[in-house]
C-alpha positions as CSV (number, residue, x, y, z in Angstrom):
1,M,0.0,0.0,0.0
2,E,1.0,3.6,-0.4
3,L,-0.1,6.8,1.4
4,H,-0.3,10.0,-0.7
5,L,0.0,13.4,0.9
6,V,-1.1,15.7,-2.0
7,H,-0.1,19.4,-2.0
8,R,-1.3,22.2,-4.4
9,S,0.4,25.6,-4.4
10,E,-1.5,28.8,-4.8
11,A,-0.3,28.9,-8.4
12,G,-1.8,25.4,-9.0
13,G,1.4,23.4,-9.0
14,L,1.1,19.8,-7.6
15,A,3.4,17.8,-5.4
16,V,2.8,14.4,-3.8
17,I,4.7,12.8,-0.9
18,G,4.3,9.0,-1.2
19,V,4.9,6.9,1.8
20,L,5.0,3.1,1.3
21,L,3.1,1.0,3.8
22,K,4.1,-2.5,4.8
23,Q,2.5,-5.1,7.0
24,G,3.9,-4.9,10.5
25,Q,3.0,-3.2,13.8
26,H,-0.2,-1.3,14.4
27,N,0.1,2.4,13.3
28,A,-1.4,4.6,15.9
29,A,-0.8,7.8,13.9
30,L,-3.0,6.5,11.0
31,Q,-5.7,5.0,13.3
32,P,-7.9,8.2,13.5
33,I,-8.2,8.1,9.8
34,W,-9.1,4.4,9.8
35,D,-11.7,5.1,12.6
36,A,-13.4,7.7,10.3
37,F,-13.8,5.2,7.4
38,P,-17.4,4.7,6.4
39,N,-18.8,1.2,6.9
40,R,-19.3,0.7,3.2
41,N,-18.2,2.3,-0.1
42,E,-20.1,5.7,0.0
43,P,-19.6,9.0,-1.9
44,E,-16.6,11.1,-0.7
45,Q,-17.3,13.2,2.4
46,L,-15.3,15.8,4.3
47,V,-14.7,14.7,7.9
48,N,-13.9,17.7,10.0
49,T,-13.6,15.8,13.3
50,V,-10.4,14.0,12.5
51,K,-7.2,15.9,13.3
52,V,-3.8,14.5,12.3
53,N,-0.2,15.6,12.2
54,A,1.0,14.4,8.8
55,E,4.7,14.5,9.9
56,Q,3.8,11.4,12.0
57,F,3.1,9.5,8.8
58,L,6.7,9.9,7.6
59,P,9.5,7.4,8.3
60,K,12.4,8.4,10.5
61,D,14.8,8.0,7.5
62,R,13.9,10.9,5.2
63,K,15.8,9.6,2.0
64,V,13.6,9.9,-1.0
65,Y,13.1,9.1,-4.7
66,R,11.9,12.0,-6.9
67,Y,10.4,12.2,-10.3
68,F,7.9,14.2,-12.4
69,G,4.8,12.2,-13.2
70,S,1.0,12.6,-12.9
71,L,-1.8,12.2,-10.4
72,T,-2.9,8.5,-9.9
73,T,-6.6,9.3,-10.1
74,P,-8.7,11.2,-12.6
75,P,-8.0,13.7,-14.1
76,C,-4.5,12.1,-14.0
77,S,-3.0,15.6,-14.3
78,Q,0.6,15.8,-15.6
79,G,3.5,17.8,-14.1
80,V,3.2,16.4,-10.6
81,N,6.4,16.6,-8.5
82,W,6.6,13.2,-6.8
83,I,8.6,12.6,-3.7
84,V,8.5,9.0,-2.5
85,M,10.0,8.0,0.8
86,Q,12.6,5.2,0.4
87,Q,11.8,3.7,3.9
88,P,8.3,2.3,4.4
89,I,6.2,2.7,7.5
90,E,4.3,-0.2,9.1
91,I,0.6,-0.8,9.5
92,S,-1.1,-3.8,11.0
93,Q,-2.8,-6.6,9.1
94,N,-6.1,-5.5,10.6
95,Q,-5.5,-2.0,9.2
96,I,-4.7,-3.4,5.8
97,Q,-7.8,-5.6,5.9
98,R,-10.1,-2.7,7.0
99,F,-8.9,-0.7,4.0
100,A,-9.2,-3.7,1.6
101,N,-12.7,-4.4,2.8
102,L,-13.7,-0.8,1.9
103,I,-11.7,-0.3,-1.3
104,S,-11.3,-3.2,-3.6
105,I,-9.0,-1.8,-6.3
106,D,-7.8,1.8,-6.1
107,A,-4.8,1.9,-8.4
108,R,-4.5,2.6,-12.1
109,P,-2.4,0.3,-14.2
110,V,1.4,1.0,-14.3
111,Q,2.2,3.6,-16.9
112,P,5.1,3.7,-19.4
113,L,8.2,5.5,-18.3
114,N,8.0,8.0,-21.2
115,N,11.6,9.2,-20.9
116,R,11.1,10.1,-17.2
117,F,14.0,9.6,-14.8
118,V,14.1,8.9,-11.1
119,L,16.4,10.7,-8.7
120,R,17.5,9.1,-5.4
121,S,18.8,11.0,-2.3
122,S,21.6,9.4,-0.4
């Protein structure tokens, strides 16, 4: 799984921080979001009652991969500055299953590289 933190500048520029999620320990920082999930697949709703600190979703090791790509959901806008954390964070099997029960498939097919290049921090 992957968590996306999507940012839009006042000028309309897009950047996404991607955090890879792997099965492991329960993730208390993400639990308030999981608790706000609907019981079934419903139309999108704004939930004002959930407060989170997005920095808690980032791994301790801040090494990243960077590339220019597009949004992963319609309208799949191009020109997105992607920053993907190299180190994943853990979530529990129960958290994975709760998400999978709600969202069956939420990814588009892998896209061609189209002469893009990936930068890695060291």
